[in-house]
C-alpha positions as CSV (number, residue, x, y, z in Angstrom):
1,M,83.8,42.8,45.4
2,N,82.2,44.3,48.8
3,Q,80.1,47.8,48.0
4,C,82.6,49.9,50.1
5,E,85.7,47.8,47.4
6,T,83.2,48.6,44.7
7,G,82.7,52.5,45.3
8,R,86.4,53.3,45.9
9,G,86.4,52.1,42.9
10,A,84.4,53.3,41.2
11,E,85.9,57.2,42.3
12,Q,89.4,56.4,41.3
13,L,87.6,55.3,38.0
14,A,85.8,58.5,37.7
15,A,89.1,60.7,38.6
16,T,90.6,58.9,36.2
17,Y,87.9,59.4,33.3
18,L,87.7,63.1,34.4
19,R,91.4,63.6,33.9
20,A,91.5,61.8,30.5
21,R,89.4,64.7,29.5
22,G,91.3,67.3,30.8
23,Y,90.0,67.7,34.4
24,R,91.9,68.8,37.9
25,I,91.1,66.8,40.4
26,W,91.5,69.4,43.5
27,K,89.9,66.8,46.3
28,S,88.4,63.8,47.0
29,N,86.6,62.7,49.9
30,W,86.0,66.0,50.8
31,R,83.9,65.9,54.2
32,S,82.4,68.7,56.1
33,G,80.3,66.8,59.4
34,K,78.5,63.6,58.4
35,K,78.3,64.9,54.5
36,E,80.9,63.9,52.0
37,L,81.7,65.3,48.3
38,D,83.4,62.3,46.2
39,L,85.2,64.4,44.0
40,I,85.7,67.9,43.1
41,A,87.0,69.6,40.3
42,I,88.4,72.0,38.2
43,D,87.0,72.4,34.4
44,R,88.4,75.1,32.8
45,G,87.8,77.2,35.7
46,E,84.4,76.0,37.1
47,L,84.5,74.3,39.8
48,V,82.6,71.0,39.4
49,I,81.4,68.8,42.0
50,V,81.3,65.3,41.4
51,E,78.6,62.3,43.0
52,V,80.3,59.3,42.0
53,K,77.7,56.2,42.0
54,S,77.8,52.7,40.9
55,R,75.9,49.3,40.2
56,V,77.1,45.8,39.6
57,G,74.9,44.0,36.9
58,N,71.6,44.8,35.4
59,L,69.8,46.6,37.7
60,V,66.5,48.2,37.6
61,N,68.5,51.6,39.1
62,I,70.2,54.0,37.0
63,P,72.8,55.0,38.9
64,S,72.6,58.5,38.2
65,E,69.4,58.2,39.1
66,V,69.7,57.5,42.5
67,V,70.9,61.4,44.4
68,G,67.5,62.1,44.5
69,Q,66.8,65.7,46.5
70,K,68.1,64.6,50.2
71,K,71.2,63.6,48.3
72,Q,71.1,66.6,46.7
73,R,70.6,68.9,49.8
74,H,73.5,67.1,51.6
75,I,75.8,67.7,48.3
76,V,74.5,71.3,48.0
77,L,75.3,71.9,52.1
78,A,79.3,70.3,51.8
79,A,79.6,72.0,48.5
80,D,78.7,75.0,49.8
81,A,81.2,74.5,53.1
82,F,84.3,73.9,50.5
83,I,83.1,77.0,48.5
84,R,83.1,79.4,51.5
85,Y,86.4,77.4,53.7
86,H,88.2,78.2,50.2
87,N,86.4,81.8,49.1
88,W,85.5,80.0,46.3
89,R,84.8,82.6,43.8
90,K,83.6,80.9,40.6
91,P,81.3,79.4,39.3
92,T,80.3,75.9,40.1
93,R,78.3,73.2,38.5
94,F,76.7,69.9,40.0
95,D,77.7,66.9,38.1
96,V,76.7,62.8,38.3
97,I,79.3,59.9,37.3
98,A,77.7,56.6,37.4
99,V,80.4,53.3,36.7
100,I,78.2,50.8,35.8
101,Y,80.1,47.3,37.1
102,D,78.9,44.3,34.4
103,A,79.6,41.1,33.1
104,G,81.6,43.2,29.5
105,G,83.0,45.4,31.4
106,V,82.5,49.3,33.0
107,E,80.6,51.7,31.0
108,I,81.0,55.4,32.7
109,E,78.0,57.8,32.0
110,H,79.0,61.5,33.2
111,I,76.6,64.0,33.0
112,E,76.8,67.5,33.2
113,N,75.2,69.9,35.5
114,A,72.5,67.1,36.8
115,F,71.3,68.8,38.9
116,F,70.7,72.6,40.2
117,P,70.2,74.2,44.4
118,Q,67.7,74.6,45.2
119,V,66.7,77.9,46.4
120,E,64.6,77.0,49.7
């Protein structure tokens, strides 16, 4: 499985995971210029911007910890564009879903409110 296939598969698994928990997937792979939002969902009236990270095997970096400040800034800017485009007026949060593939199968870690937009 190449990196692109791993990423697409992880996004599909994340969407299935969220749907099973009552989330409604609104959009996937939404773009604003070169910036992309992996999944955009609704959970009890709240907009949820989900960054999906995947890894194969036991790597040192935990996927959820790979969403650094630069990546967070890109996600927030794309989310702002999405919110403005759709005139969204309700609460919004930023989650990370880590999908870890290993010999034992697949593990999914969901971190709600994984980060908050930085004021500049």
